[in-house]
N, CA, C and O atoms as a GROMACS GRO file, in nm:
protein
  420
    1UNK      N    1   4.640  -5.345 -10.918
    1UNK     CA    2   4.558  -5.301 -10.812
    1UNK      C    3   4.410  -5.334 -10.868
    1UNK      O    4   4.384  -5.308 -10.986
    2UNK      N    5   4.333  -5.380 -10.800
    2UNK     CA    6   4.196  -5.407 -10.820
    2UNK      C    7   4.114  -5.276 -10.838
    2UNK      O    8   4.137  -5.178 -10.768
    3UNK      N    9   4.013  -5.276 -10.939
    3UNK     CA   10   3.949  -5.141 -10.947
    3UNK      C   11   3.816  -5.170 -10.866
    3UNK      O   12   3.770  -5.282 -10.842
    4UNK      N   13   3.764  -5.047 -10.829
    4UNK     CA   14   3.633  -5.036 -10.751
    4UNK      C   15   3.537  -4.968 -10.846
    4UNK      O   16   3.540  -4.848 -10.874
    5UNK      N   17   3.445  -5.064 -10.896
    5UNK     CA   18   3.324  -5.017 -10.974
    5UNK      C   19   3.220  -4.960 -10.882
    5UNK      O   20   3.156  -5.039 -10.812
    6UNK      N   21   3.195  -4.831 -10.875
    6UNK     CA   22   3.081  -4.756 -10.799
    6UNK      C   23   2.940  -4.831 -10.787
    6UNK      O   24   2.885  -4.873 -10.685
    7UNK      N   25   2.894  -4.836 -10.935
    7UNK     CA   26   2.770  -4.902 -10.960
    7UNK      C   27   2.743  -5.034 -10.905
    7UNK      O   28   2.635  -5.061 -10.852
    8UNK      N   29   2.842  -5.120 -10.918
    8UNK     CA   30   2.856  -5.256 -10.874
    8UNK      C   31   2.859  -5.249 -10.724
    8UNK      O   32   2.797  -5.328 -10.653
    9UNK      N   33   2.936  -5.150 -10.680
    9UNK     CA   34   2.942  -5.120 -10.516
    9UNK      C   35   2.809  -5.106 -10.454
    9UNK      O   36   2.771  -5.162 -10.351
   10UNK      N   37   2.741  -5.022 -10.531
   10UNK     CA   38   2.594  -4.989 -10.468
   10UNK      C   39   2.505  -5.100 -10.463
   10UNK      O   40   2.418  -5.108 -10.377
   11UNK      N   41   2.525  -5.199 -10.566
   11UNK     CA   42   2.447  -5.324 -10.581
   11UNK      C   43   2.471  -5.400 -10.445
   11UNK      O   44   2.385  -5.440 -10.366
   12UNK      N   45   2.624  -5.411 -10.434
   12UNK     CA   46   2.669  -5.520 -10.325
   12UNK      C   47   2.617  -5.456 -10.194
   12UNK      O   48   2.567  -5.524 -10.105
   13UNK      N   49   2.632  -5.313 -10.185
   13UNK     CA   50   2.574  -5.254 -10.041
   13UNK      C   51   2.426  -5.283 -10.005
   13UNK      O   52   2.391  -5.314  -9.891
   14UNK      N   53   2.345  -5.271 -10.105
   14UNK     CA   54   2.210  -5.306 -10.103
   14UNK      C   55   2.192  -5.438 -10.072
   14UNK      O   56   2.106  -5.468  -9.989
   15UNK      N   57   2.269  -5.533 -10.131
   15UNK     CA   58   2.266  -5.673 -10.100
   15UNK      C   59   2.316  -5.697  -9.950
   15UNK      O   60   2.257  -5.781  -9.882
   16UNK      N   61   2.407  -5.635  -9.904
   16UNK     CA   62   2.465  -5.647  -9.764
   16UNK      C   63   2.343  -5.599  -9.681
   16UNK      O   64   2.314  -5.662  -9.580
   17UNK      N   65   2.268  -5.489  -9.719
   17UNK     CA   66   2.158  -5.447  -9.637
   17UNK      C   67   2.055  -5.552  -9.618
   17UNK      O   68   2.005  -5.579  -9.509
   18UNK      N   69   2.028  -5.606  -9.726
   18UNK     CA   70   1.906  -5.716  -9.730
   18UNK      C   71   1.948  -5.830  -9.650
   18UNK      O   72   1.871  -5.882  -9.570
   19UNK      N   73   2.077  -5.877  -9.668
   19UNK     CA   74   2.150  -5.983  -9.598
   19UNK      C   75   2.130  -5.985  -9.441
   19UNK      O   76   2.087  -6.078  -9.373
   20UNK      N   77   2.171  -5.860  -9.400
   20UNK     CA   78   2.168  -5.846  -9.255
   20UNK      C   79   2.047  -5.819  -9.198
   20UNK      O   80   2.022  -5.849  -9.082
   21UNK      N   81   1.940  -5.743  -9.299
   21UNK     CA   82   1.807  -5.741  -9.243
   21UNK      C   83   1.725  -5.872  -9.228
   21UNK      O   84   1.637  -5.890  -9.144
   22UNK      N   85   1.769  -5.963  -9.325
   22UNK     CA   86   1.697  -6.097  -9.318
   22UNK      C   87   1.745  -6.168  -9.218
   22UNK      O   88   1.674  -6.254  -9.167
   23UNK      N   89   1.873  -6.146  -9.174
   23UNK     CA   90   1.929  -6.223  -9.058
   23UNK      C   91   1.941  -6.182  -8.921
   23UNK      O   92   1.988  -6.249  -8.829
   24UNK      N   93   1.892  -6.060  -8.916
   24UNK     CA   94   1.892  -5.980  -8.787
   24UNK      C   95   1.751  -5.976  -8.721
   24UNK      O   96   1.654  -5.990  -8.794
   25UNK      N   97   1.737  -5.961  -8.608
   25UNK     CA   98   1.634  -5.941  -8.530
   25UNK      C   99   1.538  -5.830  -8.579
   25UNK      O  100   1.582  -5.731  -8.637
   26UNK      N  101   1.401  -5.852  -8.554
   26UNK     CA  102   1.309  -5.756  -8.616
   26UNK      C  103   1.292  -5.652  -8.511
   26UNK      O  104   1.218  -5.560  -8.545
   27UNK      N  105   1.342  -5.646  -8.395
   27UNK     CA  106   1.310  -5.559  -8.290
   27UNK      C  107   1.444  -5.548  -8.205
   27UNK      O  108   1.528  -5.638  -8.197
   28UNK      N  109   1.450  -5.437  -8.151
   28UNK     CA  110   1.565  -5.396  -8.052
   28UNK      C  111   1.579  -5.504  -7.941
   28UNK      O  112   1.479  -5.524  -7.872
   29UNK      N  113   1.690  -5.574  -7.915
   29UNK     CA  114   1.703  -5.686  -7.823
   29UNK      C  115   1.640  -5.808  -7.852
   29UNK      O  116   1.640  -5.894  -7.764
   30UNK      N  117   1.582  -5.834  -7.969
   30UNK     CA  118   1.508  -5.967  -7.996
   30UNK      C  119   1.605  -6.049  -8.038
   30UNK      O  120   1.718  -6.001  -8.054
   31UNK      N  121   1.581  -6.192  -8.065
   31UNK     CA  122   1.672  -6.293  -8.109
   31UNK      C  123   1.694  -6.280  -8.257
   31UNK      O  124   1.604  -6.262  -8.340
   32UNK      N  125   1.824  -6.292  -8.281
   32UNK     CA  126   1.866  -6.284  -8.419
   32UNK      C  127   1.790  -6.390  -8.514
   32UNK      O  128   1.781  -6.504  -8.467
   33UNK      N  129   1.737  -6.370  -8.634
   33UNK     CA  130   1.696  -6.498  -8.730
   33UNK      C  131   1.804  -6.595  -8.741
   33UNK      O  132   1.788  -6.717  -8.740
   34UNK      N  133   1.908  -6.539  -8.750
   34UNK     CA  134   2.033  -6.620  -8.799
   34UNK      C  135   2.062  -6.736  -8.677
   34UNK      O  136   2.093  -6.853  -8.698
   35UNK      N  137   2.045  -6.671  -8.542
   35UNK     CA  138   2.063  -6.760  -8.427
   35UNK      C  139   1.949  -6.868  -8.422
   35UNK      O  140   1.974  -6.986  -8.395
   36UNK      N  141   1.826  -6.821  -8.448
   36UNK     CA  142   1.708  -6.922  -8.465
   36UNK      C  143   1.738  -7.025  -8.575
   36UNK      O  144   1.719  -7.144  -8.550
   37UNK      N  145   1.776  -6.991  -8.675
   37UNK     CA  146   1.824  -7.087  -8.791
   37UNK      C  147   1.931  -7.198  -8.738
   37UNK      O  148   1.924  -7.318  -8.766
   38UNK      N  149   2.020  -7.147  -8.666
   38UNK     CA  150   2.151  -7.232  -8.655
   38UNK      C  151   2.085  -7.315  -8.526
   38UNK      O  152   2.109  -7.435  -8.516
   39UNK      N  153   2.008  -7.254  -8.437
   39UNK     CA  154   1.950  -7.342  -8.344
   39UNK      C  155   1.868  -7.458  -8.377
   39UNK      O  156   1.876  -7.569  -8.323
   40UNK      N  157   1.785  -7.421  -8.476
   40UNK     CA  158   1.710  -7.518  -8.544
   40UNK      C  159   1.759  -7.606  -8.618
   40UNK      O  160   1.703  -7.714  -8.628
   41UNK      N  161   1.884  -7.576  -8.689
   41UNK     CA  162   1.962  -7.689  -8.773
   41UNK      C  163   2.039  -7.770  -8.662
   41UNK      O  164   2.046  -7.890  -8.685
   42UNK      N  165   2.096  -7.727  -8.549
   42UNK     CA  166   2.187  -7.808  -8.467
   42UNK      C  167   2.126  -7.846  -8.352
   42UNK      O  168   2.190  -7.923  -8.281
   43UNK      N  169   2.000  -7.805  -8.311
   43UNK     CA  170   1.933  -7.835  -8.180
   43UNK      C  171   2.015  -7.778  -8.068
   43UNK      O  172   2.012  -7.833  -7.958
   44UNK      N  173   2.085  -7.676  -8.087
   44UNK     CA  174   2.183  -7.614  -7.983
   44UNK      C  175   2.136  -7.484  -7.978
   44UNK      O  176   2.095  -7.423  -8.077
   45UNK      N  177   2.142  -7.429  -7.836
   45UNK     CA  178   2.102  -7.270  -7.831
   45UNK      C  179   2.234  -7.204  -7.835
   45UNK      O  180   2.312  -7.196  -7.740
   46UNK      N  181   2.253  -7.149  -7.976
   46UNK     CA  182   2.359  -7.061  -8.006
   46UNK      C  183   2.342  -6.932  -8.013
   46UNK      O  184   2.246  -6.886  -8.076
   47UNK      N  185   2.434  -6.850  -7.947
   47UNK     CA  186   2.390  -6.709  -7.978
   47UNK      C  187   2.533  -6.642  -8.039
   47UNK      O  188   2.646  -6.661  -7.993
   48UNK      N  189   2.498  -6.563  -8.150
   48UNK     CA  190   2.611  -6.495  -8.198
   48UNK      C  191   2.627  -6.338  -8.153
   48UNK      O  192   2.726  -6.269  -8.176
   49UNK      N  193   2.514  -6.300  -8.088
   49UNK     CA  194   2.527  -6.172  -8.040
   49UNK      C  195   2.639  -6.152  -7.945
   49UNK      O  196   2.666  -6.233  -7.857
   50UNK      N  197   2.713  -6.026  -7.968
   50UNK     CA  198   2.847  -6.010  -7.864
   50UNK      C  199   2.819  -5.911  -7.759
   50UNK      O  200   2.856  -5.794  -7.764
   51UNK      N  201   2.750  -5.964  -7.662
   51UNK     CA  202   2.714  -5.913  -7.542
   51UNK      C  203   2.776  -5.956  -7.420
   51UNK      O  204   2.761  -6.073  -7.386
   52UNK      N  205   2.854  -5.862  -7.338
   52UNK     CA  206   2.929  -5.930  -7.235
   52UNK      C  207   2.883  -5.836  -7.096
   52UNK      O  208   2.863  -5.715  -7.096
   53UNK      N  209   2.872  -5.922  -6.990
   53UNK     CA  210   2.838  -5.874  -6.866
   53UNK      C  211   2.970  -5.833  -6.780
   53UNK      O  212   3.064  -5.911  -6.765
   54UNK      N  213   2.966  -5.735  -6.738
   54UNK     CA  214   3.090  -5.695  -6.653
   54UNK      C  215   3.026  -5.637  -6.522
   54UNK      O  216   3.029  -5.516  -6.501
   55UNK      N  217   2.972  -5.720  -6.439
   55UNK     CA  218   2.916  -5.671  -6.313
   55UNK      C  219   2.785  -5.610  -6.350
   55UNK      O  220   2.707  -5.684  -6.411
   56UNK      N  221   2.747  -5.488  -6.323
   56UNK     CA  222   2.633  -5.411  -6.373
   56UNK      C  223   2.632  -5.360  -6.502
   56UNK      O  224   2.529  -5.306  -6.544
   57UNK      N  225   2.736  -5.371  -6.573
   57UNK     CA  226   2.776  -5.301  -6.700
   57UNK      C  227   2.751  -5.424  -6.813
   57UNK      O  228   2.800  -5.537  -6.803
   58UNK      N  229   2.672  -5.384  -6.910
   58UNK     CA  230   2.681  -5.464  -7.025
   58UNK      C  231   2.740  -5.396  -7.149
   58UNK      O  232   2.699  -5.287  -7.190
   59UNK      N  233   2.830  -5.461  -7.202
   59UNK     CA  234   2.890  -5.419  -7.312
   59UNK      C  235   2.845  -5.485  -7.450
   59UNK      O  236   2.875  -5.604  -7.462
   60UNK      N  237   2.779  -5.428  -7.548
   60UNK     CA  238   2.720  -5.473  -7.654
   60UNK      C  239   2.803  -5.433  -7.781
   60UNK      O  240   2.797  -5.317  -7.823
   61UNK      N  241   2.873  -5.518  -7.838
   61UNK     CA  242   2.946  -5.486  -7.973
   61UNK      C  243   2.848  -5.523  -8.091
   61UNK      O  244   2.832  -5.638  -8.130
   62UNK      N  245   2.782  -5.411  -8.146
   62UNK     CA  246   2.684  -5.435  -8.249
   62UNK      C  247   2.738  -5.490  -8.372
   62UNK      O  248   2.858  -5.475  -8.395
   63UNK      N  249   2.658  -5.555  -8.458
   63UNK     CA  250   2.715  -5.610  -8.586
   63UNK      C  251   2.754  -5.490  -8.674
   63UNK      O  252   2.828  -5.518  -8.768
   64UNK      N  253   2.720  -5.370  -8.662
   64UNK     CA  254   2.755  -5.256  -8.741
   64UNK      C  255   2.893  -5.225  -8.713
   64UNK      O  256   2.966  -5.185  -8.804
   65UNK      N  257   2.942  -5.242  -8.573
   65UNK     CA  258   3.086  -5.206  -8.566
   65UNK      C  259   3.174  -5.333  -8.608
   65UNK      O  260   3.288  -5.312  -8.650
   66UNK      N  261   3.126  -5.466  -8.598
   66UNK     CA  262   3.202  -5.560  -8.665
   66UNK      C  263   3.206  -5.537  -8.801
   66UNK      O  264   3.315  -5.553  -8.855
   67UNK      N  265   3.100  -5.497  -8.876
   67UNK     CA  266   3.107  -5.451  -9.013
   67UNK      C  267   3.211  -5.338  -9.055
   67UNK      O  268   3.276  -5.339  -9.160
   68UNK      N  269   3.216  -5.245  -8.964
   68UNK     CA  270   3.300  -5.137  -8.989
   68UNK      C  271   3.456  -5.190  -8.983
   68UNK      O  272   3.540  -5.144  -9.061
   69UNK      N  273   3.484  -5.276  -8.898
   69UNK     CA  274   3.618  -5.316  -8.881
   69UNK      C  275   3.648  -5.412  -9.008
   69UNK      O  276   3.755  -5.395  -9.066
   70UNK      N  277   3.558  -5.514  -9.056
   70UNK     CA  278   3.582  -5.565  -9.161
   70UNK      C  279   3.573  -5.495  -9.285
   70UNK      O  280   3.653  -5.531  -9.371
   71UNK      N  281   3.495  -5.403  -9.314
   71UNK     CA  282   3.504  -5.312  -9.427
   71UNK      C  283   3.634  -5.257  -9.448
   71UNK      O  284   3.686  -5.254  -9.559
   72UNK      N  285   3.695  -5.206  -9.328
   72UNK     CA  286   3.835  -5.149  -9.345
   72UNK      C  287   3.932  -5.268  -9.382
   72UNK      O  288   4.019  -5.254  -9.468
   73UNK      N  289   3.911  -5.376  -9.319
   73UNK     CA  290   4.023  -5.491  -9.367
   73UNK      C  291   3.998  -5.521  -9.513
   73UNK      O  292   4.092  -5.534  -9.592
   74UNK      N  293   3.872  -5.533  -9.549
   74UNK     CA  294   3.844  -5.557  -9.705
   74UNK      C  295   3.887  -5.470  -9.788
   74UNK      O  296   3.927  -5.503  -9.900
   75UNK      N  297   3.884  -5.330  -9.739
   75UNK     CA  298   3.917  -5.230  -9.844
   75UNK      C  299   4.098  -5.240  -9.846
   75UNK      O  300   4.153  -5.200  -9.948
   76UNK      N  301   4.160  -5.281  -9.763
   76UNK     CA  302   4.306  -5.281  -9.755
   76UNK      C  303   4.320  -5.411  -9.832
   76UNK      O  304   4.416  -5.413  -9.909
   77UNK      N  305   4.248  -5.514  -9.826
   77UNK     CA  306   4.266  -5.646  -9.905
   77UNK      C  307   4.229  -5.630 -10.047
   77UNK      O  308   4.257  -5.718 -10.128
   78UNK      N  309   4.165  -5.518 -10.082
   78UNK     CA  310   4.119  -5.491 -10.202
   78UNK      C  311   4.001  -5.593 -10.242
   78UNK      O  312   3.979  -5.623 -10.360
   79UNK      N  313   3.940  -5.633 -10.153
   79UNK     CA  314   3.794  -5.710 -10.161
   79UNK      C  315   3.685  -5.610 -10.166
   79UNK      O  316   3.607  -5.596 -10.072
   80UNK      N  317   3.681  -5.539 -10.276
   80UNK     CA  318   3.570  -5.439 -10.263
   80UNK      C  319   3.426  -5.490 -10.256
   80UNK      O  320   3.339  -5.418 -10.207
   81UNK      N  321   3.399  -5.606 -10.300
   81UNK     CA  322   3.273  -5.659 -10.298
   81UNK      C  323   3.233  -5.698 -10.150
   81UNK      O  324   3.119  -5.669 -10.114
   82UNK      N  325   3.311  -5.756 -10.071
   82UNK     CA  326   3.304  -5.781  -9.922
   82UNK      C  327   3.282  -5.647  -9.859
   82UNK      O  328   3.199  -5.632  -9.769
   83UNK      N  329   3.363  -5.542  -9.909
   83UNK     CA  330   3.375  -5.414  -9.829
   83UNK      C  331   3.231  -5.351  -9.845
   83UNK      O  332   3.173  -5.308  -9.745
   84UNK      N  333   3.178  -5.345  -9.964
   84UNK     CA  334   3.044  -5.282  -9.983
   84UNK      C  335   2.952  -5.370  -9.906
   84UNK      O  336   2.881  -5.310  -9.825
   85UNK      N  337   2.938  -5.500  -9.914
   85UNK     CA  338   2.848  -5.593  -9.836
   85UNK      C  339   2.861  -5.556  -9.683
   85UNK      O  340   2.757  -5.545  -9.618
   86UNK      N  341   2.974  -5.538  -9.629
   86UNK     CA  342   3.007  -5.485  -9.487
   86UNK      C  343   2.939  -5.343  -9.477
   86UNK      O  344   2.867  -5.319  -9.380
   87UNK      N  345   2.956  -5.260  -9.562
   87UNK     CA  346   2.899  -5.128  -9.550
   87UNK      C  347   2.729  -5.127  -9.557
   87UNK      O  348   2.656  -5.037  -9.514
   88UNK      N  349   2.697  -5.229  -9.611
   88UNK     CA  350   2.532  -5.263  -9.612
   88UNK      C  351   2.500  -5.291  -9.481
   88UNK      O  352   2.399  -5.245  -9.427
   89UNK      N  353   2.589  -5.371  -9.419
   89UNK     CA  354   2.547  -5.432  -9.258
   89UNK      C  355   2.563  -5.310  -9.170
   89UNK      O  356   2.498  -5.292  -9.067
   90UNK      N  357   2.660  -5.224  -9.222
   90UNK     CA  358   2.647  -5.089  -9.132
   90UNK      C  359   2.537  -5.016  -9.132
   90UNK      O  360   2.474  -4.991  -9.029
   91UNK      N  361   2.502  -4.972  -9.263
   91UNK     CA  362   2.373  -4.903  -9.289
   91UNK      C  363   2.250  -4.965  -9.225
   91UNK      O  364   2.167  -4.890  -9.174
   92UNK      N  365   2.232  -5.092  -9.223
   92UNK     CA  366   2.129  -5.161  -9.168
   92UNK      C  367   2.118  -5.143  -9.045
   92UNK      O  368   2.013  -5.100  -8.998
   93UNK      N  369   2.242  -5.177  -8.954
   93UNK     CA  370   2.231  -5.166  -8.826
   93UNK      C  371   2.207  -5.037  -8.756
   93UNK      O  372   2.157  -5.028  -8.644
   94UNK      N  373   2.250  -4.930  -8.835
   94UNK     CA  374   2.230  -4.789  -8.773
   94UNK      C  375   2.089  -4.740  -8.816
   94UNK      O  376   2.029  -4.666  -8.738
   95UNK      N  377   2.031  -4.773  -8.930
   95UNK     CA  378   1.901  -4.740  -8.964
   95UNK      C  379   1.802  -4.796  -8.906
   95UNK      O  380   1.704  -4.728  -8.878
   96UNK      N  381   1.806  -4.928  -8.875
   96UNK     CA  382   1.689  -5.007  -8.848
   96UNK      C  383   1.671  -5.020  -8.695
   96UNK      O  384   1.562  -5.052  -8.648
   97UNK      N  385   1.794  -4.990  -8.604
   97UNK     CA  386   1.768  -4.992  -8.464
   97UNK      C  387   1.800  -4.859  -8.399
   97UNK      O  388   1.881  -4.781  -8.449
   98UNK      N  389   1.736  -4.835  -8.288
   98UNK     CA  390   1.743  -4.707  -8.236
   98UNK      C  391   1.860  -4.707  -8.117
   98UNK      O  392   1.904  -4.605  -8.065
   99UNK      N  393   1.895  -4.825  -8.090
   99UNK     CA  394   2.000  -4.836  -7.992
   99UNK      C  395   2.138  -4.849  -8.044
   99UNK      O  396   2.228  -4.885  -7.968
  100UNK      N  397   2.161  -4.820  -8.170
  100UNK     CA  398   2.280  -4.858  -8.232
  100UNK      C  399   2.407  -4.773  -8.168
  100UNK      O  400   2.524  -4.811  -8.178
  101UNK      N  401   2.369  -4.660  -8.104
  101UNK     CA  402   2.484  -4.570  -8.052
  101UNK      C  403   2.512  -4.627  -7.909
  101UNK      O  404   2.609  -4.583  -7.849
  102UNK      N  405   2.434  -4.722  -7.853
  102UNK     CA  406   2.467  -4.766  -7.713
  102UNK      C  407   2.568  -4.882  -7.714
  102UNK      O  408   2.535  -4.993  -7.757
  103UNK      N  409   2.658  -4.863  -7.679
  103UNK     CA  410   2.755  -4.986  -7.676
  103UNK      C  411   2.778  -5.027  -7.516
  103UNK      O  412   2.795  -5.145  -7.485
  104UNK      N  413   2.776  -4.933  -7.427
  104UNK     CA  414   2.774  -4.969  -7.283
  104UNK      C  415   2.636  -4.928  -7.218
  104UNK      O  416   2.578  -4.821  -7.234
  105UNK      N  417   2.595  -5.033  -7.143
  105UNK     CA  418   2.457  -5.003  -7.082
  105UNK      C  419   2.493  -5.030  -6.922
  105UNK      O  420   2.406  -5.016  -6.836
   0.00000   0.00000   0.00000
C-alpha cells in the first residue's frame, strides 16, 4: 500500500489550487482561461464548462464537483498526489466563486 505523506499532500493541494486558479475564469460566469488558450491554439471555439440547458433550467456541474469525484477515485487508486491536486481544485472552486453552491438555475 502506498503511503500518504501529509506535508507533501499540502504542497500538492497548494499546487492544485494555483493550477485551477490560473486556468479558471477571473469572475463568475466568465470564460475559462483554459478555454481561451485552447481556442487560440486550435482556432476553434471550444468550451469545457459543463452547463446544460433543459428548457428554462440550467444545470452547471462546477469543476469543484468534478474534482471531488476524481479525488475519491484517486484515493481508492492510491494516487494521493492527484487526490491532493483535486482537493486543491475543490478549495479553489469553493473559495473563489460565490456561485459554487448553485448547481441548478
